[in-house]
PyMOL Python script that loads the backbone (N, CA, C, O; Angstrom):
from pymol import cmd

cmd.read_pdbstr("""\
ATOM      1  N   MET A   1     209.550  42.867  61.633  1.00  0.00           N
ATOM      2  CA  MET A   1     208.465  42.727  62.603  1.00  0.00           C
ATOM      3  C   MET A   1     207.862  43.783  62.865  1.00  0.00           C
ATOM      4  O   MET A   1     208.358  44.907  62.939  1.00  0.00           O
ATOM      5  N   GLN A   2     206.389  43.375  63.072  1.00  0.00           N
ATOM      6  CA  GLN A   2     205.707  44.242  64.073  1.00  0.00           C
ATOM      7  C   GLN A   2     205.217  44.015  65.489  1.00  0.00           C
ATOM      8  O   GLN A   2     204.412  43.122  65.753  1.00  0.00           O
ATOM      9  N   HIS A   3     205.520  44.515  66.037  1.00  0.00           N
ATOM     10  CA  HIS A   3     205.452  44.301  67.293  1.00  0.00           C
ATOM     11  C   HIS A   3     203.698  44.984  67.870  1.00  0.00           C
ATOM     12  O   HIS A   3     203.436  46.167  67.651  1.00  0.00           O
ATOM     13  N   THR A   4     202.801  44.180  68.492  1.00  0.00           N
ATOM     14  CA  THR A   4     201.833  44.666  68.684  1.00  0.00           C
ATOM     15  C   THR A   4     201.625  43.887  69.874  1.00  0.00           C
ATOM     16  O   THR A   4     202.270  42.869  70.127  1.00  0.00           O
ATOM     17  N   LEU A   5     200.529  44.471  70.759  1.00  0.00           N
ATOM     18  CA  LEU A   5     200.562  43.942  72.249  1.00  0.00           C
ATOM     19  C   LEU A   5     198.908  43.789  72.105  1.00  0.00           C
ATOM     20  O   LEU A   5     198.137  44.589  71.575  1.00  0.00           O
ATOM     21  N   THR A   6     198.588  42.459  72.766  1.00  0.00           N
ATOM     22  CA  THR A   6     197.158  41.872  72.896  1.00  0.00           C
ATOM     23  C   THR A   6     196.609  41.302  74.399  1.00  0.00           C
ATOM     24  O   THR A   6     197.357  40.579  75.057  1.00  0.00           O
ATOM     25  N   PHE A   7     195.329  41.648  74.879  1.00  0.00           N
ATOM     26  CA  PHE A   7     195.191  41.478  75.748  1.00  0.00           C
ATOM     27  C   PHE A   7     193.539  41.077  75.578  1.00  0.00           C
ATOM     28  O   PHE A   7     192.833  41.429  74.633  1.00  0.00           O
ATOM     29  N   THR A   8     193.072  40.174  76.846  1.00  0.00           N
ATOM     30  CA  THR A   8     191.689  39.865  76.589  1.00  0.00           C
ATOM     31  C   THR A   8     190.607  39.902  77.887  1.00  0.00           C
ATOM     32  O   THR A   8     190.637  39.120  78.836  1.00  0.00           O
ATOM     33  N   LYS A   9     189.884  40.730  77.741  1.00  0.00           N
ATOM     34  CA  LYS A   9     188.392  41.089  78.608  1.00  0.00           C
ATOM     35  C   LYS A   9     187.660  41.008  78.264  1.00  0.00           C
ATOM     36  O   LYS A   9     187.224  41.559  77.252  1.00  0.00           O
ATOM     37  N   ASP A  10     186.973  39.970  79.233  1.00  0.00           N
ATOM     38  CA  ASP A  10     185.155  39.664  79.186  1.00  0.00           C
ATOM     39  C   ASP A  10     185.069  38.899  78.091  1.00  0.00           C
ATOM     40  O   ASP A  10     183.955  38.947  77.570  1.00  0.00           O
ATOM     41  N   ASP A  11     185.960  38.113  77.482  1.00  0.00           N
ATOM     42  CA  ASP A  11     185.742  37.385  76.298  1.00  0.00           C
ATOM     43  C   ASP A  11     186.122  38.330  75.319  1.00  0.00           C
ATOM     44  O   ASP A  11     186.258  37.676  74.285  1.00  0.00           O
ATOM     45  N   LYS A  12     186.307  39.234  75.145  1.00  0.00           N
ATOM     46  CA  LYS A  12     186.853  39.842  73.860  1.00  0.00           C
ATOM     47  C   LYS A  12     188.587  40.167  74.010  1.00  0.00           C
ATOM     48  O   LYS A  12     189.213  40.630  74.963  1.00  0.00           O
ATOM     49  N   LYS A  13     189.031  39.732  72.704  1.00  0.00           N
ATOM     50  CA  LYS A  13     190.590  39.769  72.660  1.00  0.00           C
ATOM     51  C   LYS A  13     190.482  41.470  71.944  1.00  0.00           C
ATOM     52  O   LYS A  13     189.661  41.845  71.107  1.00  0.00           O
ATOM     53  N   TYR A  14     191.540  42.250  72.558  1.00  0.00           N
ATOM     54  CA  TYR A  14     191.579  43.483  71.892  1.00  0.00           C
ATOM     55  C   TYR A  14     193.162  43.580  71.455  1.00  0.00           C
ATOM     56  O   TYR A  14     193.890  42.991  72.253  1.00  0.00           O
ATOM     57  N   VAL A  15     193.688  44.057  70.610  1.00  0.00           N
ATOM     58  CA  VAL A  15     194.665  44.093  69.786  1.00  0.00           C
ATOM     59  C   VAL A  15     195.226  45.583  69.532  1.00  0.00           C
ATOM     60  O   VAL A  15     194.442  46.387  69.029  1.00  0.00           O
ATOM     61  N   SER A  16     196.519  45.995  69.845  1.00  0.00           N
ATOM     62  CA  SER A  16     197.191  47.514  70.009  1.00  0.00           C
ATOM     63  C   SER A  16     197.368  47.411  68.161  1.00  0.00           C
ATOM     64  O   SER A  16     197.552  46.460  67.402  1.00  0.00           O
ATOM     65  N   LYS A  17     197.208  48.877  67.950  1.00  0.00           N
ATOM     66  CA  LYS A  17     198.365  49.086  66.804  1.00  0.00           C
ATOM     67  C   LYS A  17     199.585  48.695  66.716  1.00  0.00           C
ATOM     68  O   LYS A  17     200.083  48.319  67.777  1.00  0.00           O
ATOM     69  N   PRO A  18     200.371  48.652  65.594  1.00  0.00           N
ATOM     70  CA  PRO A  18     201.925  48.356  65.697  1.00  0.00           C
ATOM     71  C   PRO A  18     202.530  49.558  66.621  1.00  0.00           C
ATOM     72  O   PRO A  18     202.104  50.701  66.787  1.00  0.00           O
ATOM     73  N   PHE A  19     203.774  48.838  67.215  1.00  0.00           N
ATOM     74  CA  PHE A  19     204.927  49.533  67.928  1.00  0.00           C
ATOM     75  C   PHE A  19     205.582  50.427  66.981  1.00  0.00           C
ATOM     76  O   PHE A  19     206.164  49.925  66.020  1.00  0.00           O
ATOM     77  N   ASP A  20     205.562  51.411  67.103  1.00  0.00           N
ATOM     78  CA  ASP A  20     206.246  52.524  65.808  1.00  0.00           C
ATOM     79  C   ASP A  20     207.083  53.511  66.842  1.00  0.00           C
ATOM     80  O   ASP A  20     207.389  53.423  68.031  1.00  0.00           O
ATOM     81  N   PHE A  21     207.296  54.464  65.832  1.00  0.00           N
ATOM     82  CA  PHE A  21     208.480  55.459  66.240  1.00  0.00           C
ATOM     83  C   PHE A  21     208.120  56.610  67.527  1.00  0.00           C
ATOM     84  O   PHE A  21     208.868  57.244  68.272  1.00  0.00           O
ATOM     85  N   GLU A  22     206.682  56.554  67.406  1.00  0.00           N
ATOM     86  CA  GLU A  22     205.999  57.840  68.492  1.00  0.00           C
ATOM     87  C   GLU A  22     206.021  57.035  69.424  1.00  0.00           C
ATOM     88  O   GLU A  22     206.621  57.562  70.361  1.00  0.00           O
ATOM     89  N   ALA A  23     205.632  55.871  69.715  1.00  0.00           N
ATOM     90  CA  ALA A  23     205.831  55.046  70.881  1.00  0.00           C
ATOM     91  C   ALA A  23     207.101  55.043  71.435  1.00  0.00           C
ATOM     92  O   ALA A  23     207.106  55.510  72.574  1.00  0.00           O
ATOM     93  N   MET A  24     208.135  54.693  71.040  1.00  0.00           N
ATOM     94  CA  MET A  24     209.521  54.417  71.046  1.00  0.00           C
ATOM     95  C   MET A  24     209.422  56.066  71.775  1.00  0.00           C
ATOM     96  O   MET A  24     209.245  56.184  72.988  1.00  0.00           O
ATOM     97  N   CYS A  25     209.517  56.883  71.154  1.00  0.00           N
ATOM     98  CA  CYS A  25     209.793  58.500  71.589  1.00  0.00           C
ATOM     99  C   CYS A  25     209.169  58.612  72.859  1.00  0.00           C
ATOM    100  O   CYS A  25     209.898  58.940  73.795  1.00  0.00           O
ATOM    101  N   ILE A  26     207.753  58.370  73.116  1.00  0.00           N
ATOM    102  CA  ILE A  26     207.045  58.476  74.563  1.00  0.00           C
ATOM    103  C   ILE A  26     207.541  57.580  75.709  1.00  0.00           C
ATOM    104  O   ILE A  26     207.298  57.813  76.893  1.00  0.00           O
ATOM    105  N   ILE A  27     208.295  56.481  75.237  1.00  0.00           N
ATOM    106  CA  ILE A  27     208.882  55.496  76.348  1.00  0.00           C
ATOM    107  C   ILE A  27     209.983  56.337  76.361  1.00  0.00           C
ATOM    108  O   ILE A  27     209.886  57.072  77.344  1.00  0.00           O
ATOM    109  N   ASN A  28     211.355  56.651  75.488  1.00  0.00           N
ATOM    110  CA  ASN A  28     212.409  57.416  75.562  1.00  0.00           C
ATOM    111  C   ASN A  28     212.244  58.511  76.438  1.00  0.00           C
ATOM    112  O   ASN A  28     213.001  58.635  77.400  1.00  0.00           O
ATOM    113  N   ASP A  29     211.292  59.360  76.201  1.00  0.00           N
ATOM    114  CA  ASP A  29     211.203  60.544  77.098  1.00  0.00           C
ATOM    115  C   ASP A  29     211.119  60.139  78.127  1.00  0.00           C
ATOM    116  O   ASP A  29     212.276  60.064  78.541  1.00  0.00           O
ATOM    117  N   ALA A  30     210.280  59.714  79.059  1.00  0.00           N
ATOM    118  CA  ALA A  30     209.887  58.959  80.288  1.00  0.00           C
ATOM    119  C   ALA A  30     211.121  58.558  80.958  1.00  0.00           C
ATOM    120  O   ALA A  30     211.541  58.848  82.078  1.00  0.00           O
ATOM    121  N   HIS A  31     211.604  57.840  80.047  1.00  0.00           N
ATOM    122  CA  HIS A  31     212.991  57.242  80.709  1.00  0.00           C
ATOM    123  C   HIS A  31     213.970  58.363  80.826  1.00  0.00           C
ATOM    124  O   HIS A  31     214.896  58.350  81.636  1.00  0.00           O
ATOM    125  N   ASN A  32     213.767  59.193  80.108  1.00  0.00           N
ATOM    126  CA  ASN A  32     215.091  60.261  80.293  1.00  0.00           C
ATOM    127  C   ASN A  32     214.451  61.292  81.390  1.00  0.00           C
ATOM    128  O   ASN A  32     215.242  61.944  82.072  1.00  0.00           O
ATOM    129  N   SER A  33     213.363  61.423  81.537  1.00  0.00           N
ATOM    130  CA  SER A  33     212.579  62.344  82.447  1.00  0.00           C
ATOM    131  C   SER A  33     213.310  62.066  83.886  1.00  0.00           C
ATOM    132  O   SER A  33     213.471  63.009  84.661  1.00  0.00           O
ATOM    133  N   GLY A  34     213.573  61.272  84.087  1.00  0.00           N
ATOM    134  CA  GLY A  34     214.083  60.787  85.807  1.00  0.00           C
ATOM    135  C   GLY A  34     212.767  60.982  86.656  1.00  0.00           C
ATOM    136  O   GLY A  34     212.979  60.975  87.868  1.00  0.00           O
ATOM    137  N   ASP A  35     211.675  61.126  86.339  1.00  0.00           N
ATOM    138  CA  ASP A  35     210.562  61.228  87.023  1.00  0.00           C
ATOM    139  C   ASP A  35     209.809  59.821  87.188  1.00  0.00           C
ATOM    140  O   ASP A  35     209.116  59.539  88.166  1.00  0.00           O
ATOM    141  N   ALA A  36     210.095  58.787  85.845  1.00  0.00           N
ATOM    142  CA  ALA A  36     209.684  57.876  85.871  1.00  0.00           C
ATOM    143  C   ALA A  36     210.871  56.392  86.664  1.00  0.00           C
ATOM    144  O   ALA A  36     212.087  56.580  86.696  1.00  0.00           O
ATOM    145  N   HIS A  37     210.326  55.213  87.149  1.00  0.00           N
ATOM    146  CA  HIS A  37     211.496  54.429  87.555  1.00  0.00           C
ATOM    147  C   HIS A  37     210.469  53.103  87.367  1.00  0.00           C
ATOM    148  O   HIS A  37     209.348  52.892  87.830  1.00  0.00           O
ATOM    149  N   GLY A  38     211.646  52.021  86.173  1.00  0.00           N
ATOM    150  CA  GLY A  38     211.008  50.976  86.073  1.00  0.00           C
ATOM    151  C   GLY A  38     209.940  50.786  84.804  1.00  0.00           C
ATOM    152  O   GLY A  38     209.097  51.574  84.375  1.00  0.00           O
ATOM    153  N   PRO A  39     210.267  49.561  84.407  1.00  0.00           N
ATOM    154  CA  PRO A  39     209.373  49.659  82.988  1.00  0.00           C
ATOM    155  C   PRO A  39     207.759  49.797  83.186  1.00  0.00           C
ATOM    156  O   PRO A  39     207.061  50.185  82.249  1.00  0.00           O
ATOM    157  N   LEU A  40     207.319  49.530  84.193  1.00  0.00           N
ATOM    158  CA  LEU A  40     205.948  49.816  84.596  1.00  0.00           C
ATOM    159  C   LEU A  40     205.397  51.355  84.486  1.00  0.00           C
ATOM    160  O   LEU A  40     204.363  51.690  83.908  1.00  0.00           O
ATOM    161  N   SER A  41     206.314  52.217  85.168  1.00  0.00           N
ATOM    162  CA  SER A  41     206.031  53.878  84.782  1.00  0.00           C
ATOM    163  C   SER A  41     206.369  54.377  84.022  1.00  0.00           C
ATOM    164  O   SER A  41     205.800  55.430  83.735  1.00  0.00           O
ATOM    165  N   ILE A  42     207.625  53.875  83.149  1.00  0.00           N
ATOM    166  CA  ILE A  42     207.898  54.475  82.149  1.00  0.00           C
ATOM    167  C   ILE A  42     207.435  54.117  81.008  1.00  0.00           C
ATOM    168  O   ILE A  42     207.648  54.843  80.037  1.00  0.00           O
ATOM    169  N   CYS A  43     206.737  52.976  80.875  1.00  0.00           N
ATOM    170  CA  CYS A  43     205.781  52.315  79.591  1.00  0.00           C
ATOM    171  C   CYS A  43     204.415  52.671  79.659  1.00  0.00           C
ATOM    172  O   CYS A  43     203.625  52.214  78.833  1.00  0.00           O
ATOM    173  N   ARG A  44     203.952  53.651  80.807  1.00  0.00           N
ATOM    174  CA  ARG A  44     202.789  53.384  81.025  1.00  0.00           C
ATOM    175  C   ARG A  44     201.917  54.506  79.727  1.00  0.00           C
ATOM    176  O   ARG A  44     200.956  54.131  79.056  1.00  0.00           O
ATOM    177  N   GLY A  45     202.426  55.600  79.660  1.00  0.00           N
ATOM    178  CA  GLY A  45     202.028  56.468  78.650  1.00  0.00           C
ATOM    179  C   GLY A  45     202.054  55.803  77.175  1.00  0.00           C
ATOM    180  O   GLY A  45     201.013  55.838  76.519  1.00  0.00           O
ATOM    181  N   ALA A  46     203.269  55.169  76.606  1.00  0.00           N
ATOM    182  CA  ALA A  46     203.161  54.418  75.352  1.00  0.00           C
ATOM    183  C   ALA A  46     202.446  53.184  75.457  1.00  0.00           C
ATOM    184  O   ALA A  46     202.509  52.515  74.426  1.00  0.00           O
ATOM    185  N   LEU A  47     201.654  52.579  76.578  1.00  0.00           N
ATOM    186  CA  LEU A  47     200.695  51.869  76.546  1.00  0.00           C
ATOM    187  C   LEU A  47     199.419  52.346  76.224  1.00  0.00           C
ATOM    188  O   LEU A  47     198.701  51.727  75.439  1.00  0.00           O
ATOM    189  N   ASP A  48     198.985  53.646  76.889  1.00  0.00           N
ATOM    190  CA  ASP A  48     197.533  54.496  76.248  1.00  0.00           C
ATOM    191  C   ASP A  48     197.913  54.122  74.581  1.00  0.00           C
ATOM    192  O   ASP A  48     197.404  53.330  73.788  1.00  0.00           O
ATOM    193  N   TYR A  49     198.877  54.940  74.485  1.00  0.00           N
ATOM    194  CA  TYR A  49     199.397  55.425  72.802  1.00  0.00           C
ATOM    195  C   TYR A  49     199.192  54.253  72.045  1.00  0.00           C
ATOM    196  O   TYR A  49     198.763  54.336  70.894  1.00  0.00           O
ATOM    197  N   MET A  50     199.452  53.180  72.568  1.00  0.00           N
ATOM    198  CA  MET A  50     199.345  51.848  71.274  1.00  0.00           C
ATOM    199  C   MET A  50     197.814  51.288  71.593  1.00  0.00           C
ATOM    200  O   MET A  50     197.316  50.434  70.860  1.00  0.00           O
ATOM    201  N   PHE A  51     197.266  51.704  72.473  1.00  0.00           N
ATOM    202  CA  PHE A  51     195.559  51.434  71.910  1.00  0.00           C
ATOM    203  C   PHE A  51     195.147  52.324  71.624  1.00  0.00           C
ATOM    204  O   PHE A  51     193.939  52.108  71.727  1.00  0.00           O
ATOM    205  N   GLU A  52     195.332  53.785  71.132  1.00  0.00           N
ATOM    206  CA  GLU A  52     194.806  54.764  70.923  1.00  0.00           C
ATOM    207  C   GLU A  52     193.951  54.464  69.410  1.00  0.00           C
ATOM    208  O   GLU A  52     194.532  54.052  68.406  1.00  0.00           O
ATOM    209  N   GLY A  53     192.820  54.688  69.459  1.00  0.00           N
ATOM    210  CA  GLY A  53     192.108  54.600  67.684  1.00  0.00           C
ATOM    211  C   GLY A  53     191.528  52.635  67.557  1.00  0.00           C
ATOM    212  O   GLY A  53     191.059  52.062  66.574  1.00  0.00           O
ATOM    213  N   THR A  54     191.769  52.164  68.723  1.00  0.00           N
ATOM    214  CA  THR A  54     191.531  50.607  69.047  1.00  0.00           C
ATOM    215  C   THR A  54     190.248  50.517  69.200  1.00  0.00           C
ATOM    216  O   THR A  54     189.592  51.556  69.114  1.00  0.00           O
ATOM    217  N   GLN A  55     189.507  49.119  69.494  1.00  0.00           N
ATOM    218  CA  GLN A  55     188.677  49.173  70.083  1.00  0.00           C
ATOM    219  C   GLN A  55     188.875  49.018  71.782  1.00  0.00           C
ATOM    220  O   GLN A  55     187.898  48.706  72.462  1.00  0.00           O
ATOM    221  N   ALA A  56     189.862  49.197  72.250  1.00  0.00           N
ATOM    222  CA  ALA A  56     190.132  49.395  73.487  1.00  0.00           C
ATOM    223  C   ALA A  56     190.255  50.749  73.798  1.00  0.00           C
ATOM    224  O   ALA A  56     191.162  51.517  73.478  1.00  0.00           O
ATOM    225  N   THR A  57     189.134  50.988  74.531  1.00  0.00           N
ATOM    226  CA  THR A  57     189.111  52.920  74.931  1.00  0.00           C
ATOM    227  C   THR A  57     189.716  52.570  75.861  1.00  0.00           C
ATOM    228  O   THR A  57     190.082  51.437  76.174  1.00  0.00           O
ATOM    229  N   GLN A  58     189.943  54.145  76.673  1.00  0.00           N
ATOM    230  CA  GLN A  58     190.526  54.081  77.696  1.00  0.00           C
ATOM    231  C   GLN A  58     190.453  53.664  79.098  1.00  0.00           C
ATOM    232  O   GLN A  58     191.312  53.343  79.919  1.00  0.00           O
ATOM    233  N   ASP A  59     188.842  53.788  79.144  1.00  0.00           N
ATOM    234  CA  ASP A  59     188.369  52.935  80.061  1.00  0.00           C
ATOM    235  C   ASP A  59     188.407  51.862  80.452  1.00  0.00           C
ATOM    236  O   ASP A  59     188.265  51.533  81.630  1.00  0.00           O
ATOM    237  N   VAL A  60     188.660  50.935  79.259  1.00  0.00           N
ATOM    238  CA  VAL A  60     188.938  49.666  78.967  1.00  0.00           C
ATOM    239  C   VAL A  60     190.078  49.221  79.638  1.00  0.00           C
ATOM    240  O   VAL A  60     190.044  48.380  80.536  1.00  0.00           O
ATOM    241  N   ILE A  61     191.555  50.022  79.029  1.00  0.00           N
ATOM    242  CA  ILE A  61     192.784  50.111  79.353  1.00  0.00           C
ATOM    243  C   ILE A  61     192.784  50.705  81.067  1.00  0.00           C
ATOM    244  O   ILE A  61     193.264  49.974  81.933  1.00  0.00           O
ATOM    245  N   ASP A  62     192.253  51.963  81.404  1.00  0.00           N
ATOM    246  CA  ASP A  62     191.996  52.020  83.068  1.00  0.00           C
ATOM    247  C   ASP A  62     191.307  50.762  84.169  1.00  0.00           C
ATOM    248  O   ASP A  62     191.528  50.619  85.372  1.00  0.00           O
ATOM    249  N   ALA A  63     190.619  50.138  83.468  1.00  0.00           N
ATOM    250  CA  ALA A  63     189.692  49.159  84.532  1.00  0.00           C
ATOM    251  C   ALA A  63     190.429  47.823  84.315  1.00  0.00           C
ATOM    252  O   ALA A  63     190.164  46.818  84.974  1.00  0.00           O
ATOM    253  N   MET A  64     191.452  47.875  83.269  1.00  0.00           N
ATOM    254  CA  MET A  64     192.689  46.589  83.107  1.00  0.00           C
ATOM    255  C   MET A  64     193.170  46.376  84.744  1.00  0.00           C
ATOM    256  O   MET A  64     193.605  47.209  85.538  1.00  0.00           O
ATOM    257  N   ASP A  65     192.919  44.972  84.904  1.00  0.00           N
ATOM    258  CA  ASP A  65     193.674  44.062  86.032  1.00  0.00           C
ATOM    259  C   ASP A  65     194.879  44.717  85.635  1.00  0.00           C
ATOM    260  O   ASP A  65     195.246  44.976  84.489  1.00  0.00           O
ATOM    261  N   ILE A  66     195.712  45.061  87.213  1.00  0.00           N
ATOM    262  CA  ILE A  66     197.090  45.697  87.241  1.00  0.00           C
ATOM    263  C   ILE A  66     197.925  44.478  86.790  1.00  0.00           C
ATOM    264  O   ILE A  66     198.825  44.791  86.010  1.00  0.00           O
ATOM    265  N   GLY A  67     197.854  43.288  87.063  1.00  0.00           N
ATOM    266  CA  GLY A  67     198.814  42.402  86.460  1.00  0.00           C
ATOM    267  C   GLY A  67     198.686  42.480  84.683  1.00  0.00           C
ATOM    268  O   GLY A  67     199.467  42.929  83.845  1.00  0.00           O
ATOM    269  N   GLU A  68     197.815  42.060  84.602  1.00  0.00           N
ATOM    270  CA  GLU A  68     197.999  42.370  82.907  1.00  0.00           C
ATOM    271  C   GLU A  68     198.361  43.401  82.524  1.00  0.00           C
ATOM    272  O   GLU A  68     198.903  43.290  81.425  1.00  0.00           O
ATOM    273  N   ARG A  69     198.318  44.862  83.074  1.00  0.00           N
ATOM    274  CA  ARG A  69     198.468  45.653  82.606  1.00  0.00           C
ATOM    275  C   ARG A  69     200.311  46.227  82.514  1.00  0.00           C
ATOM    276  O   ARG A  69     200.945  46.928  81.726  1.00  0.00           O
ATOM    277  N   SER A  70     200.661  45.425  83.867  1.00  0.00           N
ATOM    278  CA  SER A  70     202.364  45.137  84.147  1.00  0.00           C
ATOM    279  C   SER A  70     202.836  44.369  83.161  1.00  0.00           C
ATOM    280  O   SER A  70     203.977  44.567  82.744  1.00  0.00           O
ATOM    281  N   LYS A  71     201.984  43.308  82.600  1.00  0.00           N
ATOM    282  CA  LYS A  71     202.576  42.333  81.801  1.00  0.00           C
ATOM    283  C   LYS A  71     202.953  43.293  80.402  1.00  0.00           C
ATOM    284  O   LYS A  71     204.104  43.519  80.028  1.00  0.00           O
ATOM    285  N   LEU A  72     201.847  43.739  79.807  1.00  0.00           N
ATOM    286  CA  LEU A  72     202.060  44.824  78.659  1.00  0.00           C
ATOM    287  C   LEU A  72     203.076  45.999  78.610  1.00  0.00           C
ATOM    288  O   LEU A  72     203.336  46.682  77.619  1.00  0.00           O
ATOM    289  N   CYS A  73     203.515  46.094  79.644  1.00  0.00           N
ATOM    290  CA  CYS A  73     204.445  47.069  79.997  1.00  0.00           C
ATOM    291  C   CYS A  73     205.921  46.496  79.687  1.00  0.00           C
ATOM    292  O   CYS A  73     206.783  46.886  78.899  1.00  0.00           O
ATOM    293  N   ILE A  74     205.892  45.549  80.494  1.00  0.00           N
ATOM    294  CA  ILE A  74     207.213  44.664  80.167  1.00  0.00           C
ATOM    295  C   ILE A  74     207.427  44.296  79.019  1.00  0.00           C
ATOM    296  O   ILE A  74     208.598  44.242  78.641  1.00  0.00           O
ATOM    297  N   LYS A  75     206.263  43.903  78.051  1.00  0.00           N
ATOM    298  CA  LYS A  75     206.411  43.512  76.706  1.00  0.00           C
ATOM    299  C   LYS A  75     206.888  45.313  76.264  1.00  0.00           C
ATOM    300  O   LYS A  75     208.039  45.582  75.920  1.00  0.00           O
ATOM    301  N   LEU A  76     206.044  46.126  76.337  1.00  0.00           N
ATOM    302  CA  LEU A  76     206.348  47.242  75.824  1.00  0.00           C
ATOM    303  C   LEU A  76     208.328  47.604  75.888  1.00  0.00           C
ATOM    304  O   LEU A  76     209.145  48.112  75.119  1.00  0.00           O
ATOM    305  N   TRP A  77     208.352  47.159  76.887  1.00  0.00           N
ATOM    306  CA  TRP A  77     209.930  47.732  77.517  1.00  0.00           C
ATOM    307  C   TRP A  77     210.453  46.834  76.437  1.00  0.00           C
ATOM    308  O   TRP A  77     210.682  47.521  75.442  1.00  0.00           O
ATOM    309  N   GLY A  78     210.718  45.634  76.249  1.00  0.00           N
ATOM    310  CA  GLY A  78     211.191  44.890  75.447  1.00  0.00           C
ATOM    311  C   GLY A  78     211.212  45.242  73.953  1.00  0.00           C
ATOM    312  O   GLY A  78     212.183  45.116  73.208  1.00  0.00           O
ATOM    313  N   PHE A  79     209.995  45.702  73.627  1.00  0.00           N
ATOM    314  CA  PHE A  79     209.930  46.092  72.323  1.00  0.00           C
ATOM    315  C   PHE A  79     210.827  47.286  72.398  1.00  0.00           C
ATOM    316  O   PHE A  79     211.617  47.487  71.476  1.00  0.00           O
ATOM    317  N   TYR A  80     210.764  48.112  73.449  1.00  0.00           N
ATOM    318  CA  TYR A  80     212.022  49.268  73.335  1.00  0.00           C
ATOM    319  C   TYR A  80     213.515  48.683  73.232  1.00  0.00           C
ATOM    320  O   TYR A  80     214.317  49.108  72.399  1.00  0.00           O
ATOM    321  N   ILE A  81     213.706  48.035  73.822  1.00  0.00           N
ATOM    322  CA  ILE A  81     214.778  47.521  74.187  1.00  0.00           C
ATOM    323  C   ILE A  81     215.491  47.157  72.904  1.00  0.00           C
ATOM    324  O   ILE A  81     216.642  47.516  72.656  1.00  0.00           O
ATOM    325  N   ASP A  82     214.785  46.467  72.152  1.00  0.00           N
ATOM    326  CA  ASP A  82     214.942  45.914  71.139  1.00  0.00           C
ATOM    327  C   ASP A  82     215.169  46.643  69.889  1.00  0.00           C
ATOM    328  O   ASP A  82     215.975  46.270  69.037  1.00  0.00           O
ATOM    329  N   ALA A  83     214.398  47.751  69.793  1.00  0.00           N
ATOM    330  CA  ALA A  83     214.706  48.537  69.083  1.00  0.00           C
ATOM    331  C   ALA A  83     215.519  49.487  68.858  1.00  0.00           C
ATOM    332  O   ALA A  83     215.797  50.049  67.799  1.00  0.00           O
ATOM    333  N   LEU A  84     216.159  49.759  70.641  1.00  0.00           N
ATOM    334  CA  LEU A  84     217.151  50.330  70.649  1.00  0.00           C
ATOM    335  C   LEU A  84     218.538  49.431  70.098  1.00  0.00           C
ATOM    336  O   LEU A  84     219.589  49.904  69.666  1.00  0.00           O
ATOM    337  N   SER A  85     218.179  48.021  70.261  1.00  0.00           N
ATOM    338  CA  SER A  85     219.387  47.023  70.110  1.00  0.00           C
ATOM    339  C   SER A  85     219.634  47.224  68.680  1.00  0.00           C
ATOM    340  O   SER A  85     220.802  47.525  68.431  1.00  0.00           O
ATOM    341  N   SER A  86     219.045  47.159  67.931  1.00  0.00           N
ATOM    342  CA  SER A  86     218.892  46.791  66.266  1.00  0.00           C
ATOM    343  C   SER A  86     219.068  48.553  65.741  1.00  0.00           C
ATOM    344  O   SER A  86     219.158  48.561  64.513  1.00  0.00           O
ATOM    345  N   LYS A  87     219.128  49.794  66.243  1.00  0.00           N
ATOM    346  CA  LYS A  87     219.462  50.752  65.839  1.00  0.00           C
ATOM    347  C   LYS A  87     220.736  51.000  65.833  1.00  0.00           C
ATOM    348  O   LYS A  87     221.332  51.551  64.908  1.00  0.00           O
ATOM    349  N   ASN A  88     221.499  50.380  67.457  1.00  0.00           N
ATOM    350  CA  ASN A  88     223.345  50.429  67.047  1.00  0.00           C
ATOM    351  C   ASN A  88     223.699  49.179  66.940  1.00  0.00           C
ATOM    352  O   ASN A  88     224.837  48.925  67.336  1.00  0.00           O
ATOM    353  N   ALA A  89     223.208  48.505  66.616  1.00  0.00           N
ATOM    354  CA  ALA A  89     223.796  47.302  65.987  1.00  0.00           C
ATOM    355  C   ALA A  89     224.182  47.593  64.422  1.00  0.00           C
ATOM    356  O   ALA A  89     224.684  46.704  63.734  1.00  0.00           O
TER     357      ALA A  89
END
""", "prot")
cmd.dss("prot")
cmd.show_as("cartoon", "prot")
cmd.util.cbc("prot")
cmd.orient("prot")
């Protein structure tokens, strides 16, 4: 199953590329760095990565409502935990 993120801004729906090994590594690096605390700061870099090369430019991501960005980071954290759990199963 491929996990993607979606959000709508100004009546336009944006879809990320699928969660992949690179996104997992970005989250893992942030998680293990000790500098980031909690899913919002840990997943922020991966959120940017997930939308690279899509119609959601960095300006669109940066202008996103903090509540929406938080929801996407929580979703990404779930993808990460699922990937870790399936790897260890």
